[in-house]
C-alpha positions in Angstrom: 10.9 5.5 23.6 14.3 6.7 22.3 14.0 6.1 18.6 11.9 5.9 15.7 12.0 2.1 15.9 11.2 2.0 19.5 8.2 4.2 18.9 7.1 1.7 15.9 7.2 -1.5 18.4 4.6 0.6 20.1 2.2 1.4 17.5 -1.2 -0.5 18.4 -3.3 -1.9 15.5 -5.7 1.1 16.1 -3.3 3.6 15.2 -1.7 1.3 12.2 -5.3 1.4 10.8 -5.3 5.2 11.2 -1.9 5.9 9.7 -3.1 3.5 6.9 -6.3 5.3 6.2 -4.5 8.7 6.5 -2.3 7.4 3.6 -4.9 6.1 1.4 -7.0 9.5 1.7 -4.1 11.9 1.7 -5.6 13.6 5.1 -5.6 13.1 8.3 -9.3 12.0 10.2 -10.0 15.6 10.9 -9.5 16.7 7.2 -6.2 18.1 7.2 -4.1 17.4 4.3 -0.7 15.2 4.8 2.5 17.1 3.7 5.0 15.0 2.1 7.1 14.4 5.0 3.9 13.1 6.8 3.2 10.7 4.0 7.0 9.3 4.1 7.2 8.9 7.8 3.5 7.4 7.7 4.4 4.7 5.0 7.7 3.9 6.7 5.6 3.2 10.1 3.1 1.0 8.0 5.9 -1.0 6.5 7.8 -1.4 9.4 4.9 -2.3 11.6 3.8 -4.9 9.1 7.0 -6.7 9.1 6.5 -7.4 13.0 2.6 -7.9 13.2 1.5 -9.4 9.5 2.2 -12.4 7.2 4.2 -11.6 4.2 1.3 -11.8 1.7 -0.6 -9.2 3.5 2.0 -6.3 3.7 1.8 -3.4 1.8 3.6 -3.9 -1.6 3.6 -7.4 -1.3 3.7 -9.0 -4.8 3.2 -12.8 -5.1 5.8 -14.8 -7.2 4.2 -17.3 -9.6 5.7 -19.3 -12.4 5.5 -18.1 -15.8 3.5 -21.2 -16.5 0.9 -20.3 -13.9 0.5 -17.0 -14.9 -1.8 -17.4 -18.1 -4.5 -15.0 -19.0 -7.9 -16.1 -18.9 -9.1 -17.6 -22.1 -12.3 -15.6 -22.1 -10.0 -12.4 -21.5 -11.1 -9.7 -24.4 -8.0 -8.5 -25.7 -9.3 -5.4 -27.2 -9.6 -3.9 -23.8 -5.9 -3.4 -24.0 -5.6 -1.6 -27.3 -5.7 2.0 -27.4 -9.1 3.9 -27.9 -9.9 5.6 -31.2 -9.5 9.1 -31.1 -7.8 9.5 -28.1 -4.1 11.5 -27.8 -2.9 8.3 -25.9 
């Protein structure tokens, strides 16, 4: 393997899942905390692997596109859930 890209092409689904779990938990499976550089490299690897192996809608960061007319809130949505709580500093 000569480059980072070559390495990414050879990641197994098991390694992909391990990297994804490490990002989600912020630590390796043995309990060691990920450094910022490790987080960045893992994310790059995950995103690159997903581009080659997953459909777009299953990839990290995917946001489906909807028409404005289709993106209506449910009619039974309690709007009070989105108001600031009384007595808080927010």
